[in-house]
C-alpha positions in Angstrom: -143.3 -141.0 113.3 -144.7 -142.1 116.6 -146.9 -140.2 118.9 -147.0 -140.4 122.7 -150.4 -142.1 122.9 -150.5 -145.8 124.1 -153.9 -146.4 122.5 -153.5 -146.3 118.7 -156.3 -145.7 116.2 -157.3 -148.8 114.4 -156.0 -147.6 111.1 -152.5 -146.6 112.5 -149.8 -147.7 110.1 -152.2 -149.2 107.5 -151.4 -146.5 104.9 -147.7 -147.1 105.1 -148.2 -150.9 105.2 -150.2 -150.7 102.0 -147.7 -148.3 100.4 -144.6 -150.4 101.1 -145.0 -153.0 98.3 -146.0 -150.2 95.9 -142.9 -148.2 96.8 -140.7 -151.3 96.3 -142.2 -151.9 92.9 -141.9 -148.2 91.9 -138.3 -148.1 93.1 -137.3 -151.2 91.0 -139.0 -149.6 88.0 -137.2 -146.3 88.5 -133.8 -148.1 88.7 -134.5 -150.2 85.7 -135.5 -147.2 83.6 -132.7 -145.0 84.7 -130.6 -144.4 81.5 -127.1 -144.0 83.0 -124.9 -145.6 85.7 -125.0 -142.4 87.7 -128.8 -142.1 87.6 -129.2 -145.8 88.4 -127.1 -145.5 91.5 -128.9 -142.3 92.6 -132.3 -143.8 91.9 -131.3 -146.9 93.9 -130.3 -144.7 96.9 -133.7 -143.0 96.7 -135.6 -146.3 96.4 -133.9 -147.8 99.4 -134.6 -144.8 101.6 -138.3 -144.9 100.5 -138.6 -148.6 101.2 -137.0 -148.1 104.7 -139.3 -145.2 105.4 -142.6 -146.9 104.7 -141.6 -150.5 105.6 -140.2 -149.7 109.1 -143.0 -147.2 109.7 -145.5 -150.0 108.9 -143.8 -152.5 111.2 -143.4 -150.0 114.0 -147.0 -148.7 113.9 -148.8 -151.9 113.2 -147.2 -154.0 115.9 -147.6 -154.2 119.7 -144.0 -154.3 120.7 -142.1 -154.7 124.0 -140.6 -151.4 125.3 -137.1 -152.4 124.2 -138.1 -153.3 120.6 -140.4 -150.2 120.5 -137.5 -147.9 121.3 -135.3 -149.4 118.5 -138.1 -149.2 116.0 -138.9 -145.6 117.0 -135.3 -144.6 116.5 -135.2 -146.2 113.1 -138.6 -144.7 112.2 -137.5 -141.1 113.0 -134.1 -141.4 111.4 -135.6 -142.7 108.2 -137.3 -139.3 107.7 -133.9 -137.7 107.4 -132.7 -140.4 105.1 -135.6 -140.1 102.7 -135.2 -136.3 102.5 -131.6 -136.8 101.5 -132.4 -139.8 99.3 -135.1 -137.8 97.4 -132.7 -135.0 96.5 -129.9 -137.4 95.4 -131.4 -138.4 91.9 -132.8 -134.9 91.5 -129.4 -133.3 92.0 -127.6 -135.8 89.8 -130.1 -135.5 86.9 -130.9 -131.8 87.0 -127.9 -129.9 88.2 -124.4 -129.3 86.8 -121.8 -131.6 88.4 -120.3 -129.0 90.7 -123.7 -127.9 92.0 -124.9 -131.5 92.4 -121.9 -132.4 94.4 -122.3 -129.4 96.7 -126.0 -130.0 97.3 -125.4 -133.7 98.0 -122.7 -132.9 100.5 -124.9 -130.3 102.2 -128.0 -132.5 102.3 -126.4 -135.7 103.4 -124.3 -133.9 106.0 -127.5 -132.3 107.3 -129.2 -135.7 107.3 -126.4 -137.4 109.3 -126.4 -134.5 111.8 -130.2 -134.8 112.1 -129.9 -138.6 112.6 -127.3 -138.1 115.4 -129.6 -135.5 117.0 -132.6 -137.9 117.1 -130.5 -140.9 118.2 -129.0 -138.9 121.1 -132.2 -137.2 122.1 -135.0 -139.5 121.1 -137.5 -137.9 123.5 -136.9 -134.3 122.3 -140.1 -132.3 122.1 -142.0 -132.2 118.8 -141.7 -128.4 118.6 -137.9 -128.8 118.6 -137.3 -131.7 116.2 -140.1 -131.1 113.7 -138.5 -127.9 112.4 -135.3 -129.8 111.9 -137.0 -132.0 109.4 -138.6 -129.0 107.7 -135.3 -127.1 107.6 -133.5 -130.1 106.0 -136.2 -130.5 103.4 -136.1 -126.8 102.6 -132.3 -126.7 102.2 -132.6 -127.5 98.5 -135.0 -124.6 97.8 -132.0 -122.5 96.7 -131.6 -124.9 93.8 -135.3 -124.8 92.6 -134.4 -122.2 89.9 -131.9 -124.6 88.5 -134.4 -127.5 88.6 -137.0 -125.1 87.0 -134.7 -124.1 84.1 -134.0 -127.8 83.2 -137.3 -129.5 83.9 -140.2 -127.2 84.9 -142.8 -129.9 85.5 -140.4 -131.8 87.8 -139.6 -128.6 89.7 -143.4 -128.0 90.2 -143.8 -131.5 91.6 -140.8 -131.0 93.9 -142.4 -127.9 95.3 -145.8 -129.6 95.7 -144.2 -132.6 97.4 -142.4 -130.3 99.8 -145.6 -128.5 100.6 -147.3 -131.8 101.4 -144.4 -132.8 103.7 -144.5 -129.5 105.5 -148.3 -129.6 105.9 -148.0 -133.1 107.4 -145.2 -132.0 109.7 -147.2 -129.1 111.0 -150.2 -131.4 111.7 -147.9 -133.8 113.4 -146.4 -131.1 115.6 -149.7 -129.5 116.5 -151.6 -132.9 116.8 -154.5 -131.2 115.0 -156.8 -131.9 113.3 -157.5 -135.1 115.2 -160.8 -136.3 113.7 -161.1 -139.8 115.3 -159.1 -141.1 118.2 -160.5 -144.5 117.6 -160.0 -144.8 113.9 -158.1 -142.1 112.0 -156.3 -139.4 114.0 -153.8 -136.6 113.4 -151.0 -139.1 113.0 -152.8 -140.9 110.2 -153.3 -137.5 108.5 -149.6 -137.0 108.9 -148.9 -140.3 107.2 -151.3 -139.5 104.4 -149.4 -136.2 103.7 -146.1 -138.1 103.8 -147.4 -140.5 101.2 -148.7 -137.6 99.0 -145.3 -135.8 99.3 -143.4 -139.0 98.4 -145.6 -139.6 95.4 -145.1 -136.1 94.1 -141.3 -136.5 94.5 -141.3 -139.9 92.9 -143.0 -138.6 89.7 -140.6 -135.6 89.7 -137.6 -137.9 90.1 -138.9 -140.3 87.3 -139.2 -137.3 85.0 -135.8 -135.9 85.9 -134.0 -139.3 85.5 -135.6 -140.1 82.2 -134.8 -136.6 80.9 -131.1 -137.1 81.8 -130.8 -139.7 79.1 -132.3 -137.6 76.3 
C-alpha cells in the first residue's frame, strides 16, 4: 500500500494503526463465537490475514525505515492484500456454500492469491496500472458465487457486495492518485486506506452473520 512519494502526509498509517487492535479484538470474538470446528478454523484464517494487513500496514507507513527494511515491509504490505482477499472468502465459502462449491472456490481463490503474491514479490516495482487490476480481479473472482450467498443469507451477500465496492473504489483511487485533498495531512493514499477499512468492516459483519447462521 505504499506510494512513491518520500514525503508522507502526517496522517499516513494512522487509520490502520488505530484499526489494528480493533481488528485483533474482532477476530478473537469471531473465532470464539464460531459454532463449529470448521467455521472456527476458517474464521481464524480470516482473522490472521486481517491482523497482518492492518498491523504491517501501520508499521510500514508510520515508521521511517532504512531502504532495506522498507523494501521488506513493502513486500509484506502488498502481499497481505492478496492474503486478506483469500482470507475473507474462506469463512464465507465454508459457511454459505455446499461443500463441493466451497472447496472449489477456496482452491481458486487461494491459488490466485499465491500467484498474485509471487507476482508482487518478483516484480515489486510493477506499475500501479498493472498490479492494481490484479487485486481487483482476485476480489471479483467470487462474484460467480454471489447468487449462492444470496440464497442462503441475503444480508450477508449484500454486505459482501458493499465491501467489494468499497475495496474497488479504494483501488481505483490508489491507482489514479486522485482525489488528493492534502499532501501535508490526508492525501489519496489515506483515502485508499479509509476505503480499505470500510470494505473490511462490511466483510467482517457479513462473515459474522454467515458464521453464526452456520450453527443454526
